C-alpha positions as CSV (number, residue, x, y, z in Angstrom):
1,M,-16.9,136.6,56.1
2,N,-14.9,135.5,53.1
3,A,-16.5,135.7,49.7
4,E,-15.8,136.6,46.1
5,I,-17.2,139.2,43.7
6,Q,-17.7,138.0,40.2
7,V,-18.5,140.0,37.0
8,G,-18.4,137.9,33.9
9,P,-15.2,135.8,34.1
10,I,-13.4,138.2,36.6
11,R,-13.4,137.2,40.3
12,C,-12.0,139.1,43.3
13,K,-11.7,137.9,46.9
14,I,-13.3,140.3,49.4
15,R,-14.3,140.7,53.1
16,V,-18.1,141.0,53.6
17,G,-19.8,142.5,56.6
18,L,-23.5,142.2,57.6
19,D,-25.7,145.0,59.0
20,S,-29.4,144.4,59.3
21,F,-30.0,148.0,60.2
22,A,-28.6,149.4,57.0
23,A,-31.3,150.1,54.4
24,H,-28.9,149.4,51.5
25,S,-25.8,147.4,50.7
26,Y,-22.5,149.0,49.9
27,V,-19.3,148.2,48.0
28,R,-15.9,150.0,48.1
29,K,-15.0,152.0,45.0
30,N,-11.5,150.5,44.7
31,I,-13.1,147.0,44.4
32,V,-15.5,148.3,41.7
33,E,-12.5,149.7,39.7
34,Q,-10.4,146.6,40.3
35,V,-13.0,144.2,38.9
36,G,-14.2,146.7,36.3
37,I,-17.9,146.7,37.3
38,P,-20.0,149.0,35.1
39,V,-22.3,151.5,36.8
40,L,-25.9,150.4,36.6
41,E,-27.4,153.8,37.4
42,S,-27.0,156.9,39.4
43,I,-29.7,157.8,42.0
44,P,-30.4,160.7,44.3
45,M,-29.8,159.4,47.8
46,E,-29.7,160.5,51.4
47,V,-28.0,158.6,54.2
48,H,-29.2,159.0,57.8
49,G,-26.5,158.4,60.4
50,L,-26.1,158.3,64.2
51,G,-27.5,161.4,66.0
52,G,-29.8,162.2,63.1
53,T,-27.0,163.3,60.8
54,V,-28.1,163.4,57.1
55,S,-26.0,163.5,54.0
56,K,-27.5,164.0,50.6
57,G,-26.1,163.5,47.1
58,K,-26.0,161.3,44.0
59,A,-24.8,157.7,44.3
60,D,-23.7,155.2,41.7
61,V,-25.2,151.7,41.8
62,V,-23.5,148.6,40.5
63,Q,-24.5,145.0,40.2
64,F,-22.4,141.9,40.8
65,D,-22.6,138.3,41.8
66,L,-21.5,137.5,45.4
67,V,-20.0,134.0,45.4
68,S,-19.5,131.9,48.5
69,N,-15.9,130.8,49.3
70,D,-16.8,127.4,50.8
71,G,-16.4,125.4,47.6
72,A,-20.1,125.2,46.9
73,N,-19.9,128.3,44.6
74,S,-23.4,129.4,45.7
75,S,-24.2,133.0,44.7
76,I,-26.7,135.8,44.9
77,K,-26.9,138.8,42.6
78,V,-26.4,142.1,44.5
79,N,-27.2,145.7,43.7
80,A,-25.0,147.9,45.9
81,V,-24.2,151.6,46.4
82,V,-20.5,152.6,45.6
83,K,-18.6,154.2,48.5
84,A,-15.7,156.4,47.4
85,D,-13.4,155.7,50.3
86,K,-14.4,153.3,53.1
87,I,-17.8,151.9,54.1
88,C,-17.1,151.9,57.8
89,S,-14.2,152.0,60.3
90,P,-12.0,148.9,60.4
91,L,-13.4,146.2,62.6
92,P,-11.1,145.9,65.7
93,P,-9.2,142.7,66.6
94,I,-10.8,140.2,68.9
95,D,-8.7,138.5,71.6
96,L,-9.8,134.9,71.8
97,G,-8.4,132.1,73.8
98,S,-7.1,128.8,72.4
99,E,-10.3,126.9,73.1
100,E,-12.4,129.6,71.5
101,L,-10.1,129.6,68.4
102,A,-10.2,125.8,68.1
103,C,-13.9,125.8,67.3
104,L,-13.3,128.3,64.5
105,Y,-10.6,126.3,62.7
106,K,-13.0,124.2,60.7
107,Y,-14.4,127.3,59.0
108,D,-12.9,129.3,56.1
109,L,-12.1,132.6,57.9
110,P,-9.8,135.4,56.8
111,S,-6.2,134.6,57.7
112,E,-5.8,137.8,59.7
113,S,-9.1,137.3,61.6
114,P,-9.8,137.7,64.4
115,G,-6.3,138.7,65.6
116,S,-6.1,141.9,63.5
117,E,-8.2,144.7,62.0
118,V,-10.5,143.8,59.1
119,I,-11.7,146.2,56.5
120,A,-15.1,145.5,55.0
121,D,-15.1,145.6,51.2
122,V,-18.8,144.9,50.9
123,L,-21.5,145.6,53.5
124,L,-24.8,143.7,53.1
125,G,-27.7,145.7,54.5
126,A,-31.3,144.6,55.2
127,D,-31.9,144.1,51.5
128,Y,-29.5,141.2,51.3
129,C,-27.9,140.2,54.7
130,W,-30.6,137.7,55.6
131,R,-30.3,136.1,52.1
132,V,-26.8,134.8,52.8
133,Q,-27.8,133.1,56.1
134,K,-29.3,129.7,56.3
135,P,-32.2,129.1,56.1
136,R,-32.8,131.9,53.6
137,G,-36.0,133.8,53.0
138,G,-39.2,134.3,54.9
139,I,-39.7,135.5,58.5
140,F,-37.5,133.8,61.2
141,V,-36.7,134.2,64.8
142,L,-33.1,134.3,66.3
143,E,-32.7,133.1,69.9
144,V,-30.5,135.6,71.9
145,H,-29.8,136.1,75.6
146,A,-32.3,138.9,75.9
147,G,-35.1,136.7,74.4
148,H,-36.1,136.2,70.8
149,Y,-35.2,138.4,67.9
150,P,-37.6,138.4,64.8
151,G,-36.1,139.0,61.4
152,A,-37.0,139.1,57.8
153,E,-35.3,140.1,54.6
154,I,-36.3,143.4,53.0
155,W,-36.3,143.0,49.3
156,F,-37.0,145.7,46.7
157,N,-37.6,143.5,43.6
158,G,-33.9,143.6,42.6
159,T,-33.5,147.4,42.8
160,L,-32.4,149.8,45.5
161,N,-35.1,151.7,47.3
162,P,-34.1,155.3,46.7
163,G,-36.3,156.7,49.5
164,L,-39.1,159.3,49.6
165,D,-36.8,162.1,48.4
166,A,-35.8,160.2,45.3
167,L,-39.5,159.3,44.7
168,D,-40.4,163.0,44.9
169,H,-37.5,163.8,42.5
170,M,-38.8,161.2,40.0
171,M,-42.4,162.5,40.2
172,E,-41.3,166.1,39.9
173,K,-39.3,165.2,36.8
174,F,-42.2,163.3,35.3
175,W,-44.8,166.1,35.9
176,T,-42.5,169.1,35.2
177,L,-43.9,171.7,32.8
178,E,-40.5,172.5,31.4
179,S,-38.9,170.7,28.5
180,V,-36.7,171.3,25.5
181,G,-37.7,174.4,23.6
182,I,-39.6,175.9,26.5
183,M,-37.0,175.5,29.2
184,D,-36.2,178.3,31.7
185,K,-32.6,179.5,31.4
186,G,-32.1,179.0,35.1
187,L,-33.3,175.3,35.0
188,V,-30.3,173.1,35.8
189,H,-29.8,169.7,34.3
190,T,-28.3,166.8,36.2
191,E,-24.5,166.4,35.7
192,E,-25.0,163.4,33.4
193,D,-27.7,165.2,31.3
194,Q,-25.5,168.3,30.9
195,L,-22.5,166.1,29.9
196,A,-24.7,164.4,27.2
197,L,-25.7,167.9,25.9
198,D,-22.1,169.1,25.8
199,L,-20.9,166.0,24.0
200,F,-23.8,166.4,21.5
201,E,-22.9,170.1,20.8
202,K,-19.2,169.4,20.5
203,S,-19.5,166.4,18.1
204,L,-22.4,167.6,15.9
205,K,-21.3,168.3,12.4
206,R,-23.0,168.8,9.0
207,C,-21.8,166.6,6.1
208,D,-21.3,167.7,2.5
209,D,-24.5,165.8,1.5
210,G,-26.7,167.7,4.0
211,H,-26.8,164.9,6.6
212,Y,-25.7,165.4,10.2
213,E,-23.4,163.3,12.2
214,V,-22.9,163.2,16.0
215,G,-20.6,161.2,18.3
216,L,-21.8,158.7,20.9
217,P,-22.3,160.2,24.4
218,F,-20.1,157.9,26.4
219,K,-20.2,158.0,30.2
220,K,-17.3,159.1,32.3
221,D,-14.9,156.4,33.6
222,R,-16.6,153.8,31.5
223,V,-15.3,150.2,31.2
224,R,-13.8,148.9,28.0
225,L,-16.0,147.0,25.6
226,E,-14.8,143.6,24.5
227,N,-14.8,142.9,20.7
228,N,-18.1,141.1,20.2
229,Y,-17.6,140.0,16.6
230,I,-18.2,136.3,17.4
231,Q,-21.5,136.9,19.2
232,A,-22.8,139.3,16.5
233,K,-21.9,136.8,13.8
234,R,-23.7,134.0,15.6
235,L,-26.9,136.1,15.9
236,L,-26.7,137.0,12.2
237,E,-26.4,133.3,11.3
238,S,-29.4,132.5,13.5
239,T,-31.4,135.2,11.7
240,E,-30.4,133.8,8.3
241,K,-31.6,130.3,9.3
242,R,-34.9,131.8,10.4
243,F,-35.3,133.5,7.1
244,D,-34.7,130.3,5.2
245,K,-38.2,129.3,6.4
246,C,-39.7,132.5,5.1
247,P,-38.1,133.6,1.8
248,E,-40.4,136.7,1.5
249,L,-39.1,138.2,4.7
250,K,-35.5,137.5,3.7
251,I,-36.1,139.5,0.5
252,Q,-37.5,142.4,2.6
253,Y,-34.6,142.2,5.0
254,C,-32.0,142.3,2.3
255,K,-33.8,145.2,0.6
256,A,-33.8,147.1,3.9
257,M,-30.1,146.5,4.5
258,K,-29.3,147.5,0.9
259,E,-31.1,150.8,1.5
260,Y,-28.9,151.4,4.5
261,E,-25.8,150.9,2.3
262,E,-27.1,153.1,-0.5
263,N,-28.0,156.0,1.9
264,G,-24.5,155.8,3.5
265,Y,-25.8,154.7,6.9
266,A,-23.9,151.4,6.9
267,R,-21.3,149.5,4.9
268,E,-20.1,145.9,4.7
269,V,-16.9,145.2,6.7
270,S,-14.3,143.3,4.8
271,R,-12.5,140.3,6.3
272,A,-9.2,142.2,6.3
273,E,-10.8,144.9,8.4
274,I,-12.2,142.3,10.8
275,E,-8.7,140.8,11.3
276,D,-7.2,144.3,11.9
277,L,-9.9,145.1,14.5
278,K,-9.6,141.9,16.5
279,N,-7.6,143.6,19.3
280,E,-9.3,147.0,19.1
281,E,-12.3,148.3,21.1
282,V,-15.0,147.6,18.5
283,F,-18.6,146.8,19.1
284,F,-20.6,145.2,16.3
285,I,-24.3,146.1,16.8
286,P,-26.3,142.8,16.2
287,H,-29.4,143.2,14.0
288,H,-32.5,141.2,13.3
289,G,-35.8,141.5,11.5
290,V,-39.2,141.9,13.0
291,A,-42.2,141.0,10.9
292,R,-45.0,143.6,10.8
293,T,-48.1,141.7,9.7
294,G,-50.4,144.7,10.2
295,S,-48.3,147.2,8.2
296,V,-49.3,148.0,4.6
297,S,-46.1,149.8,3.6
298,T,-43.4,147.9,5.4
299,A,-43.7,144.2,6.1
300,L,-40.5,144.0,8.0
301,R,-38.5,146.3,10.3
302,V,-34.8,146.0,10.9
303,V,-33.9,146.3,14.6
304,F,-30.4,147.1,15.8
305,N,-29.8,145.8,19.3
306,A,-27.2,148.0,21.1
307,S,-28.3,146.3,24.4
308,S,-26.7,143.0,23.3
309,P,-23.9,142.3,25.9
310,D,-20.3,141.3,25.2
311,R,-18.8,138.3,26.9
312,N,-18.4,140.3,30.1
313,G,-22.1,141.2,30.2
314,V,-21.6,144.8,29.1
315,S,-23.5,146.3,26.2
316,L,-22.9,149.5,24.2
317,N,-26.1,151.0,25.7
318,D,-24.7,150.4,29.2
319,L,-21.9,152.9,28.5
320,L,-24.0,155.6,26.9
321,L,-25.6,158.6,28.6
322,P,-29.4,158.7,28.0
323,G,-29.4,162.5,28.1
324,P,-32.4,164.7,29.1
325,P,-35.9,163.8,28.0
326,L,-36.8,165.3,24.7
327,Q,-40.3,164.1,24.2
328,N,-43.4,163.5,26.3
329,D,-46.5,161.4,25.8
330,I,-49.5,163.5,26.5
331,V,-52.0,160.6,26.3
332,A,-50.3,158.5,28.9
333,K,-49.9,161.5,31.2
334,I,-53.6,162.4,30.9
335,M,-54.5,158.8,31.9
336,I,-52.2,158.9,34.9
337,Q,-53.6,162.2,36.0
338,E,-57.2,160.8,35.8
339,L,-56.2,157.9,37.9
340,W,-54.6,160.3,40.4
341,I,-57.8,162.4,40.6
342,L,-59.9,159.2,41.1
343,G,-57.6,158.1,43.9
344,V,-56.9,154.7,42.3
345,S,-54.3,152.7,44.3
346,W,-51.2,151.3,42.6
347,D,-52.5,147.7,43.1
348,E,-56.1,148.2,42.0
349,V,-57.4,146.7,38.8
350,I,-58.3,149.5,36.3
351,E,-61.7,149.1,34.7
352,G,-64.2,151.1,32.7
353,E,-63.5,153.9,30.3
354,I,-59.9,154.5,31.4
355,A,-59.1,150.8,30.8
356,Q,-60.7,150.9,27.4
357,A,-58.8,154.1,26.5
358,F,-55.5,152.6,27.6
359,I,-56.1,149.4,25.5
360,K,-57.0,151.6,22.5
361,W,-53.9,153.7,23.0
362,C,-51.7,150.5,23.1
363,E,-53.3,149.3,19.9
364,E,-52.5,152.6,18.1
365,I,-48.9,152.9,19.2
366,P,-47.6,150.7,16.2
367,L,-49.3,153.2,13.9
368,L,-46.7,155.8,14.9
369,S,-44.1,154.1,12.7
370,E,-46.3,154.9,9.7
371,I,-46.1,158.6,10.2
372,K,-43.6,160.2,7.8
373,I,-42.4,163.8,8.4
374,P,-40.2,165.3,5.6
375,R,-37.1,167.1,6.6
376,I,-36.4,170.7,5.4
377,G,-32.9,169.6,4.1
378,S,-30.5,172.2,2.9
379,T,-33.0,174.7,1.5
380,I,-32.9,176.8,4.7
381,E,-29.2,177.6,4.0
382,K,-30.1,179.4,0.8
383,Q,-33.5,180.8,1.5
384,G,-35.2,182.6,4.4
385,I,-38.2,181.0,6.0
386,Q,-41.5,182.1,7.6
387,L,-42.4,180.5,10.9
388,V,-46.1,180.0,11.5
389,G,-47.4,178.9,14.9
390,F,-50.7,177.7,16.4
391,G,-51.7,177.2,20.0
392,D,-54.9,175.7,21.4
393,A,-56.4,174.1,24.6
394,S,-59.0,171.7,25.9
395,E,-60.1,170.7,29.3
396,S,-57.5,167.9,29.4
397,A,-54.5,169.5,27.8
398,Y,-53.0,172.4,25.9
399,G,-50.3,172.7,23.2
400,A,-48.5,174.6,20.5
401,V,-47.1,173.7,17.1
402,I,-44.8,175.5,14.7
403,Y,-44.5,175.1,10.9
404,A,-41.9,176.5,8.5
405,V,-43.0,178.0,5.2
406,I,-40.3,178.1,2.5
407,A,-40.7,179.9,-0.8
408,N,-38.5,179.0,-3.8
409,H,-37.6,181.0,-6.9
410,T,-40.9,180.0,-8.6
411,R,-42.8,181.5,-5.7
412,N,-44.2,178.2,-4.8
413,S,-44.3,177.6,-1.0
414,R,-43.5,174.5,0.8
415,V,-44.9,173.9,4.4
416,T,-43.2,171.6,6.8
417,F,-43.6,170.6,10.4
418,M,-40.9,172.0,12.8
419,I,-41.7,171.3,16.4
420,A,-44.7,170.8,18.8
421,K,-45.2,170.6,22.6
422,T,-48.2,169.5,24.6
423,R,-48.9,169.8,28.3
424,V,-51.5,168.2,30.6
425,A,-54.0,170.7,32.1
426,P,-53.6,171.4,35.8
427,I,-55.5,169.2,38.2
428,K,-57.3,172.2,39.6
429,F,-59.7,173.1,36.9
430,K,-59.2,176.3,35.1
431,S,-61.4,177.9,32.4
432,I,-60.8,177.2,28.8
433,A,-59.8,180.8,28.3
434,R,-57.1,180.5,31.0
435,L,-55.8,177.3,29.4
436,E,-55.7,179.1,26.0
437,L,-53.5,181.8,27.6
438,L,-51.2,179.0,28.8
439,A,-51.1,177.7,25.2
440,A,-50.3,181.2,23.9
441,H,-47.5,181.5,26.4
442,L,-46.2,178.0,25.5
443,L,-46.3,179.0,21.8
444,C,-44.3,182.3,22.4
445,R,-41.5,180.4,24.2
446,L,-41.4,177.7,21.5
447,M,-41.3,180.3,18.8
448,K,-38.3,182.0,20.5
449,Y,-36.5,178.7,20.8
450,V,-36.9,177.9,17.1
451,S,-36.0,181.5,16.1
452,D,-32.8,181.4,18.1
453,A,-31.9,178.0,16.7
454,L,-32.3,179.2,13.1
455,E,-30.7,182.6,13.8
456,S,-30.9,185.1,10.9
457,R,-32.6,182.7,8.5
458,V,-36.1,183.5,9.8
459,V,-37.8,186.2,7.8
460,T,-41.2,186.5,9.6
461,R,-43.0,185.0,12.5
462,T,-46.8,184.5,12.6
């Protein structure tokens, strides 16, 4: 059928095929590049073909609007897997008589159909093909020569169903015992994670004032960002109007922005610069203030929103690599492990002690912003340091922490936090002594990681 792909203001005419036996929908890569559709995510995927053939790999997923070509401009939003070459073989021509063709003239069909081959640009699988038919939705029955054919749309809440292998991959990644600082040398990152790490190492530099700068980890083959100065300015004006109703928050906001300027994190852009940058690829990060009524030290927090889209619906965050996970949340993992042990289903209402613990954890999350950990600064460059580590375990978890002790010329010592890692205890219960051995092993690997990073500046390790 004839249709159009639309992303922002850009439209492209395409040929669409329907396949109710395909688990996912697909789009040709040349169409994605022609329209400039940004990649939504990359997922592990396996495709089962005829005869039981299976192909595995990573697949890019894009999102676009599929618009009807009948003048009604009705549309649905589609998430589709990108195919590098062709989705399927060209559909062969159909030899129809004049009477059969006459009944088709009232419809908007491709000009070369059905007398010549047709290449499908988009293939709608079971997740969308029934949504473009009338009536849409629900369970229905098609009357065919062999009897009646029941049908229903298969919908995955707006996302592709990556299959059991992908689910196993996500669970393995969530529960893995390896992380930054205690990672096996042989553990391989995904291609995107490794690219993010490489970009980080290549662009990291130390400034004269002791601060560090690093470049943005852009994805490969990214689309161009549109200059969003007008949108960012409108959001700023909206924020200023809101502060007119609350002068105290406006004072706090201006104070926070002034600190950004004084510390060299930001600067005001002149009108001349704005004019010079009109045709350049520039993204102004919109910012707004969030009141923190429960905070004693800071009544307002400035939020920079890099997820704000440009006029084409693309944001800065859409183009950046997330990189490998660098942190974990031991409390959340312990709760999930307890639910797993109790055999709680995904749709069950959680009650009792676990529910109370979760509510308490949610209430305490805002307190994390009150924690201040001083940086070592440039003192390491001039003086050696002593690394002191501790490891411990309980029935629920085990962990390790490393501190740095720095002595100055007056022989006064300064102690500062360096790094810490925690791990959930195995589901199969082990003795506290065994868990303490795991904590000791974790500490040794963490100590080696920090020592290698600091190179010759470490004097002793305890």
